[in-house]
C-alpha positions as CSV (number, residue, x, y, z in Angstrom):
1,M,6.2,-80.5,122.0
2,S,5.2,-77.0,120.9
3,K,5.2,-75.9,117.2
4,D,8.1,-73.5,117.9
5,K,10.2,-76.3,119.4
6,V,9.4,-78.6,116.5
7,A,10.3,-75.9,114.0
8,K,13.6,-75.2,115.9
9,A,14.4,-78.9,116.1
10,S,13.8,-79.4,112.4
11,K,15.8,-76.4,111.3
12,L,18.5,-77.4,108.8
13,N,22.1,-76.7,110.0
14,P,23.7,-75.0,107.0
15,G,27.3,-75.9,107.8
16,S,30.3,-73.9,106.5
17,P,33.4,-74.5,104.4
18,S,35.5,-75.3,107.4
19,D,32.8,-77.1,109.3
20,P,30.7,-79.2,106.9
21,V,27.5,-80.8,108.0
22,P,26.3,-84.3,106.7
23,F,23.2,-84.2,104.7
24,G,22.6,-87.6,103.2
25,S,25.3,-88.3,100.6
26,Y,26.4,-84.6,100.8
27,Y,28.3,-82.3,103.1
28,L,26.6,-78.9,103.5
29,L,29.1,-76.0,103.3
30,G,26.9,-73.0,104.0
31,L,23.8,-71.2,102.9
32,I,24.1,-69.5,99.5
33,A,20.7,-67.8,99.2
34,R,17.1,-67.9,100.6
35,G,13.9,-67.3,98.6
36,G,10.2,-67.9,98.8
37,M,10.5,-71.3,97.1
38,A,13.7,-72.8,98.6
39,E,16.9,-72.4,100.4
40,V,20.1,-73.0,98.4
41,Y,23.2,-74.5,100.1
42,R,26.8,-75.0,98.8
43,A,27.6,-78.7,99.2
44,R,30.0,-81.4,98.1
45,L,29.4,-85.1,97.6
46,R,31.1,-87.5,100.0
47,G,32.3,-89.4,97.0
48,I,32.5,-87.2,93.8
49,V,30.3,-88.6,91.0
50,R,29.0,-86.7,88.1
51,T,25.3,-87.2,88.3
52,L,21.8,-85.6,88.3
53,E,19.8,-86.1,91.4
54,V,16.6,-85.2,93.2
55,G,15.9,-86.9,96.5
56,R,14.5,-86.8,100.0
57,I,16.5,-86.9,103.2
58,E,14.6,-87.1,106.5
59,G,11.4,-85.8,104.8
60,R,13.2,-82.9,103.1
61,H,13.2,-82.9,99.3
62,F,16.3,-81.6,97.7
63,I,17.9,-80.8,94.3
64,A,21.6,-81.2,93.5
65,M,22.9,-78.9,90.8
66,E,26.2,-77.6,89.5
67,Y,27.7,-74.9,91.8
68,I,29.1,-71.9,89.8
69,G,31.4,-69.6,91.6
70,G,30.7,-66.1,90.5
71,R,28.0,-63.5,90.5
72,D,24.5,-63.3,89.0
73,L,23.9,-60.5,86.5
74,T,21.7,-58.6,89.0
75,Q,24.6,-58.3,91.4
76,V,26.9,-57.2,88.5
77,L,24.5,-54.5,87.5
78,R,24.1,-53.3,91.0
79,R,27.9,-53.1,91.4
80,C,28.2,-51.1,88.2
81,Q,25.6,-48.7,89.4
82,K,27.2,-48.3,92.8
83,S,30.7,-47.7,91.1
84,N,29.2,-45.5,88.4
85,L,30.4,-47.9,85.8
86,R,28.9,-49.7,82.8
87,I,29.4,-53.2,81.6
88,P,31.6,-52.7,78.5
89,V,29.6,-53.1,75.2
90,P,31.5,-56.1,74.0
91,H,31.0,-57.8,77.3
92,A,27.3,-57.2,77.2
93,V,27.0,-58.5,73.7
94,Y,28.9,-61.6,74.6
95,I,26.7,-62.3,77.7
96,A,23.6,-61.9,75.6
97,A,24.9,-64.2,72.9
98,R,25.6,-66.9,75.5
99,I,22.1,-66.5,77.0
100,V,20.4,-67.1,73.6
101,E,22.8,-70.0,72.9
102,G,21.4,-71.7,76.0
103,L,17.9,-70.7,75.1
104,D,18.2,-72.1,71.6
105,F,19.4,-75.4,72.9
106,A,16.3,-75.6,75.2
107,H,13.9,-74.4,72.6
108,R,15.0,-77.1,70.1
109,L,15.2,-80.0,72.6
110,V,13.3,-83.1,71.7
111,G,12.2,-86.1,73.8
112,P,13.3,-89.7,73.3
113,E,10.6,-90.3,70.7
114,G,11.8,-87.3,68.7
115,R,8.9,-85.0,69.6
116,P,9.7,-81.4,70.4
117,L,9.4,-80.7,74.2
118,N,8.4,-77.0,73.4
119,I,10.3,-75.7,76.4
120,V,9.9,-72.0,77.1
121,N,11.8,-70.6,80.0
122,R,9.5,-67.6,80.7
123,D,11.7,-66.4,83.5
124,V,14.8,-65.0,81.6
125,S,16.0,-62.3,84.0
126,P,19.3,-61.0,85.4
127,S,18.9,-63.0,88.5
128,N,18.9,-66.2,86.4
129,V,22.0,-65.4,84.5
130,R,25.1,-66.5,86.3
131,L,28.5,-65.0,85.4
132,A,31.3,-67.3,86.6
133,Y,34.7,-66.1,87.7
134,T,36.1,-68.3,85.0
135,G,34.3,-66.1,82.4
136,D,31.6,-68.5,81.6
137,V,28.0,-67.4,81.3
138,K,25.3,-69.8,82.6
139,L,21.5,-69.6,82.3
140,L,19.6,-71.1,85.2
141,D,16.2,-72.7,86.0
142,F,15.5,-74.9,83.0
143,G,14.6,-77.8,85.3
144,I,11.6,-75.9,86.5
145,A,10.7,-74.7,83.0
146,Q,10.7,-78.3,81.8
147,A,8.4,-79.4,84.5
148,L,6.0,-76.6,84.0
149,M,6.0,-76.7,80.2
150,K,2.5,-78.3,80.1
151,F,1.2,-75.0,81.5
152,T,3.0,-72.9,78.9
153,S,0.1,-72.4,76.6
154,E,-2.5,-71.7,79.3
155,I,-4.2,-68.3,79.0
156,G,-3.9,-66.2,82.2
157,V,-1.0,-68.0,83.7
158,L,1.9,-65.6,84.6
159,K,5.3,-66.9,85.4
160,G,8.4,-64.8,85.9
161,K,9.1,-61.2,86.8
162,F,6.8,-58.6,85.4
163,S,9.7,-56.3,84.4
164,Y,11.2,-59.0,82.2
165,M,8.1,-60.4,80.6
166,S,7.0,-60.0,77.0
167,P,3.9,-58.0,76.0
168,E,2.0,-61.2,75.2
169,Q,3.1,-62.8,78.4
170,I,2.0,-59.8,80.5
171,R,-1.4,-60.1,78.8
172,G,-1.7,-63.7,79.9
173,M,-1.7,-64.9,76.3
174,P,-0.2,-68.2,75.0
175,V,3.6,-67.8,74.6
176,D,6.3,-69.5,72.7
177,S,10.1,-69.3,72.4
178,R,9.8,-65.7,71.2
179,T,8.9,-64.5,74.7
180,D,12.4,-65.6,75.8
181,V,13.9,-63.6,73.0
182,F,12.1,-60.5,74.2
183,S,13.3,-61.0,77.7
184,T,16.9,-61.4,76.5
185,G,16.4,-58.1,74.6
186,I,15.4,-56.4,77.9
187,I,18.5,-57.8,79.6
188,L,20.8,-56.6,76.8
189,H,19.2,-53.1,76.8
190,E,19.8,-52.9,80.6
191,M,23.4,-54.1,80.3
192,L,24.1,-51.4,77.7
193,T,22.4,-48.6,79.5
194,T,22.6,-49.5,83.2
195,E,18.9,-48.4,83.2
196,K,15.9,-50.4,84.2
197,L,13.9,-50.7,80.9
198,F,10.4,-51.1,82.3
199,R,9.5,-49.3,85.5
200,G,6.3,-48.2,87.2
201,D,5.1,-46.6,90.4
202,T,2.6,-49.4,90.8
203,E,2.4,-53.0,89.6
204,F,-0.4,-52.0,87.1
205,A,1.7,-49.1,85.7
206,L,4.7,-51.5,85.3
207,M,2.6,-54.0,83.4
208,E,1.2,-51.3,81.2
209,K,4.7,-50.2,80.3
210,V,5.6,-53.8,79.3
211,R,2.4,-54.2,77.3
212,K,3.0,-51.1,75.3
213,A,6.7,-52.0,74.8
214,E,7.8,-48.4,73.9
215,V,11.6,-48.7,73.8
216,D,14.2,-46.0,73.2
217,P,17.4,-47.3,71.5
218,P,20.2,-47.9,73.9
219,S,22.4,-45.4,72.1
220,K,20.3,-42.7,73.7
221,F,21.9,-43.5,77.0
222,N,25.2,-44.9,75.9
223,R,27.1,-43.3,73.0
224,R,29.3,-46.4,72.6
225,V,26.3,-48.4,71.2
226,T,26.5,-48.6,67.5
227,P,23.6,-48.3,65.1
228,E,23.9,-52.0,64.2
229,L,23.6,-52.9,67.9
230,D,20.7,-50.5,68.3
231,A,18.9,-52.3,65.5
232,I,19.5,-55.8,67.1
233,V,18.2,-54.7,70.4
234,L,15.1,-53.0,69.0
235,K,14.2,-56.0,66.9
236,A,14.5,-58.3,69.9
237,L,12.2,-56.0,71.7
238,A,9.6,-55.7,69.0
239,R,6.1,-55.6,70.5
240,D,4.6,-57.7,67.7
241,V,6.0,-61.2,67.8
242,H,6.1,-61.3,64.0
243,D,8.5,-58.4,63.9
244,R,10.8,-59.9,66.5
245,Y,13.6,-62.4,66.0
246,Q,11.7,-65.6,65.4
247,T,14.3,-67.8,67.1
248,A,17.0,-67.5,69.7
249,A,19.4,-68.9,67.1
250,E,18.7,-66.0,64.8
251,L,19.4,-63.5,67.5
252,N,22.5,-65.4,68.5
253,A,23.8,-65.3,64.9
254,H,23.4,-61.5,64.7
255,L,25.1,-61.0,68.1
256,T,28.0,-63.3,67.2
257,H,28.6,-61.5,63.9
258,L,28.7,-58.2,65.8
259,L,31.0,-59.7,68.4
260,D,33.5,-60.7,65.7
261,A,34.0,-57.0,64.9
262,Y,35.0,-56.3,68.5
263,R,37.5,-59.2,68.5
264,F,36.3,-60.0,72.0
265,D,38.2,-62.6,74.0
266,P,36.0,-64.3,76.7
267,R,39.0,-63.9,79.1
268,E,38.1,-60.2,79.2
269,L,34.9,-61.0,81.0
270,R,36.8,-63.1,83.5
271,E,39.2,-60.3,84.3
272,F,36.3,-57.8,84.5
273,L,34.5,-59.9,87.1
274,R,37.6,-60.7,89.2
275,K,38.5,-57.0,89.2
276,E,35.1,-55.7,90.2
277,F,34.5,-58.4,92.7
278,R,38.1,-59.0,93.8
279,R,37.3,-59.4,97.5
280,E,34.4,-61.7,96.9
281,Y,36.5,-63.8,94.4
282,L,39.4,-64.2,96.8
283,K,37.0,-65.2,99.6
284,E,35.3,-67.7,97.4
285,E,38.5,-69.3,96.3
286,E,39.6,-69.6,99.9
287,E,36.3,-71.2,100.9
288,R,36.4,-73.5,97.9
289,Q,39.8,-74.9,98.9
290,Q,38.6,-75.4,102.5
291,A,35.4,-77.1,101.3
292,L,37.3,-79.7,99.3
293,V,39.2,-81.1,102.2
294,A,37.1,-80.2,105.4
295,M,35.4,-82.9,107.3
296,P,32.5,-82.6,109.7
297,H,33.1,-82.6,113.5
298,T,31.4,-85.7,114.8
299,R,30.5,-86.3,118.4
300,S,30.9,-90.1,118.0
301,G,34.5,-89.8,116.8
302,N,33.7,-91.7,113.6
303,E,33.9,-89.3,110.7
304,D,32.6,-91.8,108.3
305,E,29.4,-92.6,110.3
306,E,26.3,-92.1,108.3
307,P,23.4,-90.3,110.0
308,T,20.1,-92.2,110.1
309,T,18.2,-90.9,107.1
310,A,15.3,-91.8,104.8
311,V,16.7,-91.1,101.3
312,T,15.2,-91.5,97.9
313,R,17.0,-90.5,94.7
314,R,16.4,-90.2,91.0
315,R,19.5,-90.3,88.9
316,M,19.5,-89.2,85.3
317,P,21.5,-91.1,82.6
318,P,24.9,-89.5,81.8
319,S,23.7,-88.7,78.2
320,T,21.3,-86.2,79.6
321,T,24.0,-83.7,80.2
322,A,26.5,-84.7,77.5
323,E,24.9,-82.5,74.9
324,L,24.4,-79.4,77.1
325,P,26.2,-76.2,75.9
326,D,28.3,-74.4,78.4
327,S,25.7,-71.6,78.6
328,V,23.1,-74.0,80.1
329,A,23.8,-74.6,83.8
330,T,20.9,-76.8,84.5
331,A,20.2,-80.1,82.8
332,I,16.9,-80.7,81.0
333,P,15.9,-84.4,81.3
334,H,13.8,-85.8,78.5
335,R,11.1,-87.2,80.9
336,V,10.9,-85.8,84.4
337,S,7.8,-85.8,86.6
338,H,9.5,-84.0,89.4
339,P,9.6,-80.2,88.9
340,E,13.1,-79.6,90.2
341,V,15.7,-81.8,88.5
342,I,18.8,-79.9,87.7
343,G,22.4,-80.5,86.9
344,L,25.3,-81.6,89.1
345,S,29.0,-81.6,88.1
346,G,32.4,-80.9,89.6
347,S,33.5,-81.3,93.2
348,V,31.4,-78.6,94.8
349,Q,27.7,-78.4,94.1
350,A,24.7,-76.5,95.4
351,V,21.8,-78.3,97.2
352,R,18.4,-76.7,97.0
353,V,15.8,-77.5,99.7
354,P,12.2,-76.3,99.2
355,A,11.4,-73.7,101.8
356,A,8.0,-75.2,102.7
357,Q,9.8,-78.3,104.1
358,L,12.4,-76.5,106.3
359,G,10.0,-76.2,109.2
360,G,8.7,-73.1,110.9
361,A,8.3,-69.6,109.5
362,M,10.7,-68.5,106.8
363,P,13.2,-66.1,108.2
364,Q,14.1,-62.9,106.3
365,A,17.0,-63.0,103.9
366,S,20.2,-61.6,105.2
367,A,21.7,-58.5,103.6
368,G,24.3,-60.7,101.8
369,H,21.6,-62.9,100.4
370,A,18.7,-60.5,99.9
371,Q,15.7,-61.8,98.1
372,E,15.3,-60.4,94.6
373,Q,13.1,-57.3,94.5
374,D,13.1,-56.5,90.8
375,D,9.3,-56.2,90.7
376,D,8.8,-54.1,93.8
377,P,7.8,-50.6,92.4
378,G,9.0,-49.0,95.6
379,G,12.0,-51.2,96.1
380,F,15.6,-51.3,95.2
381,W,15.3,-50.5,91.5
382,S,13.1,-47.5,91.8
383,R,15.4,-46.0,94.3
384,L,18.7,-46.9,92.7
385,W,18.3,-46.9,89.0
386,K,19.1,-43.3,87.8
387,R,19.5,-42.3,84.3
388,K,23.0,-42.0,82.9
389,R,23.7,-39.9,79.9
């Protein structure tokens, strides 16, 4: 059999909400997104059990994680730019506060013997911040950070998107939790200004901008930003790590104090998202209802028939997720040798399948699930981000 035929035969059927496809103990309900490392599918368990799981089905490794109906922050920023809007200042402060709440939990996590795990995310960026239609804010990809933490202090190792790195990270120097604080500062600045903070015509020019970390206060672009908020943003973005917030908890405390003055109700974020993404929200709700009851069409006539599969699983103890704050979407097991263990809860999940094991060449992402292009100097951001005064 030719390579093309083998690749075609091994291609994974993504299913849909109305026509689920069996995949081990899951039903696939459609492709969510495609990237260089993996494809992510919406899925539901055949029997709903709160668990953490990595496994292998017919030679395909997969990860099961919580599925969060909503938009990532990149999509929200793009929609605001397209609609000539800004994320309201209280909303931006709230989102940033939730991000550092999750970071603080990860940074302080200890193993079973009481030793600090020294987890540093190093990839805090808008595409890894999920805003749920319920108004929740979730920070993604801690499972990968946990598995790679042994490389955290290696000089010359770059992980993440250049435009959201800290100066010390862009130089390839050892990093600690303060690099995540800097990245959060970038995100907050961009939410307040609807401006890309660090841009460059070339990759080298972009990295040089990050290394220098010369930052204008967000009030220069948004008159609604107060001097107090300016000071918080600029301290989070201090070039010297000693001048920066030393912990995510410290930054969270300042943001929370400021948020109290706005008398912000998290339900305001929910209404903002449902209004700006009304069509997407209604479609998602419809598909979610379908996904909860739909069954696959089987040729044998036996809907409960299990496909012949080779399945291996690793289940984490329930206590692993019990202490997670709401702002952390992915679980951080105490001891995990597999690099992709993440959380699973609720009745609809997401299943992530590494791209290298899908068979054949990786097709291009569709317009609806375009791969992130944050770091392409000639890509989306350089064309779209225009200064607002």
